[in-house]
N, C-alpha and C positions, 0 to 999 in steps of 0.2 A: 538310201531308197532301204526301203522295211519289207518281209515277206514277215506276215504270218502263219503257223499251225497248228490248224485249232485242234481245242482238247479232244481227249479219248472218248465216243461214246460209253456212254455206259453198260456193262457185258449186261443183256437183255437174256439170251441160254440160262445164263448160271443163275441169275436172280428167278431164274421160272421152274430150276431146276429145285432150288434151296424152298420156293412156296408149296409147292409139289409134295418135296418131302414132309413136310410142316401140315399140308392139307391130310397126307396119308398117316401120318402118327395122330391128329386129332380125335380120325376113325378109327382106330384100334384102339385108342382106348377108351372112346366113347364105347365099345360098343365091350372091352373087354372089361370094364372097370364100373356092370352095373352091379356086382352083389357088396356092397357092404362089408371089407374085411380088413385089416392089418396090412396085407399081403398084399393086398388090391389099392387101398390106400398109398402107400409105401411104392408102388407101381408105376401109381398117378400121378405123387409127387415125380419123379422121376422125367415121367413123357414132363409132364408140362414145364419142367426146368431142361428140357432139352426146344422142346418148343420156343420157349423162351431163346433162347440163344442160339437156336435158326433165325427167326424175327429178329432178333436186334444185325446178326451179322447181314441178316437181308436190305437191314433196315440200312449200311453201312457199306454194301458194294449199288444199295443203288442211288446212295448221292456221293458219290468217289467219283473222279475224276482227275487228272492231270490238268493241270493249271496251264494257257497255251503258252509257244516260245515263239519268240521275233526274232528273225533274221534279218542283218544288215551288212551293206553294202556300201562300198567305198566308188566304184561305176557309177555315172552315171547315163541313166540314158539317151541319149545325146546324139542320134542320126548322122543328123544333118554335120556337125560334123568329121564322123569318119566320112563319109560320103567327098568332103574334100580334100581325103588327102590323092593326091595323083596317080596315077596307072602306071605309072613310068616316074619314078622318085629321081630330084636331083641328087640326096644323099638317101643312106640307110642306116637308119641304129639295130643297136643291141640290147637288149633290157638284161640283165640274166636274172635268178632268183633276188630276191632283197634281205636282206639278214635283218630279224630286230630283236631286242633284249628276249628274253628269256621270259621274263616274267609273265610277258603279254604277250608269248608263239603257243597262245588253242583261242580253242573256239569259241569260248567261254570270253561274254566282255570283262575287263576287268578295271574293276574302279577306281579310285583315292580316295576314300575314306580319311585320311589324313595324313600329315608330311611323311610318318616310315609306315600307312597301314595302307592295305587295299582291301577292295570284298572284290570273290568271281561269281558273278552271275549267273545263274545255269538256267536262264529261261531268257536271255536278251542272249543271242549268239553270235555267231559273225556267219556270212555264207559259206566266208570257205577261211580260210587262217591269214592271221594278217598281217604275212609279209606277203601271201597271194594278191589279198586284193589291195594291198600295196602298190606291186608291179602291173598286175592288171593295172588299175587305174592310172598309174605313172604313165607307162605303154598307152595308152589312149590320149592324155594328153597330150605328152611329145612330139605322138607321130600328127594331131590335127594340129600342132601349133609350128612344125618344121618340114609338113605335106610331107612325112619318112613313109619308112615303113617302120615296121619292127622286125627283123631277122632273126632272133634269136633262135636257137636250136634248128635254123633253116637252111639249105643252102641258097645263096644268091651269088651275081653278075659279076667278077670285076669288072674294075675298070671306074666302078661305082663309086666316092667318097663311105665306110664307114663308120659309124663314130659310135664308139662302147659308151655305156653307159651305169655305173657301177654306184649302185647305194644302199648306205647303211645308217643305217637308223640304230642310235646309240639310246635316244628318251621314247617315250610311246605312252603320257597321260593323256591319263581323260577324267577332270574331276566334272561332274555330276553340275549343271545351274554356276559353271563358273566357267570354267578354259582344255579347250585340246590341243596340246598340247606336242612339235613332234621334230627332237632338236636330232639333225642327220650331217653324214659329213658321205660325201659325192664325189667319183674321178667321171671325168670325158676323154676318152683316149684317141686318138685320129690311126683308126690300123691303116692310114697309108705313112706317116711319118712317127708315129708312135707319137707324138707329140702327145702329153699331159695335163688335165687339167683338175684342179682337186681347191676342192672348198668345203665350204659348209653352212647349212640353210639353219635356224631357229625360227620358228615358225609357233605363235601361242595367239590360237584366237577364239576372243570369248561366245562362248557360250548362251542362252537360255535352260529353259530345265528342258532332260526329258532324253529318253535316248535315240530320238530322231536326232535332235537337237547337236547331243553330241557326237552320231557318226557325223552329220554336219558337217561340223566340223572341222571331224579329219581330213574329211571328202577336198573340202578348201583347203585346210594346209596343204597334200599332196597337189591339188590347182594347185595354190604357191611356189612350188618346190619345183614342181613339174619346168614352172615361168623362168626360173633359176638358171635348173638346169637345159632349159631351147638356149635364153640368151650364150651361156658360158658353151656351147653347141657353133653356134653361131661365128661366137668371137674367134674361136678357133680355124672353123675355119676362112675367115677373113686375113687371121692372121698373115704377113708376108713370110712368104717361103724362101728359104738361099740352099742352093744346092752344094752340098760339098761334096764328096768322095770317100771313099771308107776302100778299107783291101778283106776281102775275100777268100777263101778254101778255093780255089780251083779259078779262082780269074787274079787279073791284076788288078782290077777296082769297083768301087758301087757306088751307084747314085742316091744319094737319101737326101731328103725333101725332110726342113727344118723349120720350127716357123724360128725367125731372123731377133727375135725378144719375146721373150715371161710375157704370158697374156691371164692378163689379172681378174680373179673374180668377177660375177658380172654385181651391182650394186641390189641391199636386197628387197624386195617385190612386193610393197602394201597388198594386206588379204583382202579374195572378194569380197564382192558385198555378199548375205545369203542370201539361198535362195528363196528357202523355204525357214520356218520355225520350227514344224513340227513336235508333236508328241511324242513323251513315251508310255 
């Protein structure tokens, strides 16, 4: 999804003031230099040079405006998916802030121009920092797929299963007209049993030319990762539990639920088809 900030309008009040100054100088020159003397000629030449400079400055200002900026977001406008989330969900999730490489942790789009070269695009920008964009898109996808509520930073009731999801993006590469790549390590922790599932997702999405297509590729990569994480949450929730007793201070025993066996990482999910190609 892309937003456009229009270019700045010409500075009309300043241009009008410059033109008024030019006219005033012309009038003074016409009144004061009627006599053909050496001094008058020099003074007229200086005024003519001043007038020429003012006219040139006015021309530059009249034609100067900053190019428009384009803003991109990874969050799709999917109100139907949001409406599917139950008011009283069977489970809760927590999606804390997402870590991204420092190279791309800026508002400007950073694109690869070669194996060891990048370009920072001043006029092509994220609507918010990439880590925030990924976290918001991931949270939206997971709540829709799991029928859950993201309670990060919010009090939640006891007794409802809670799963904490941590995503660490190790590579976030943008190759215009080629592909969008996200290489990430993620974990799901059951806050009830403290069981942890840690996996890796490597998603390479082919894209067409244009920055719209490039950001759409990253959006589809995040959707693919969210499907794998959702499968991990479901596998952890469905794993058989065993009850063990562990000593604790001030108590004779403490009952703990834990998975009876190690839960494997889910199989890689195919990348979804592009909704639109877009033009950057």
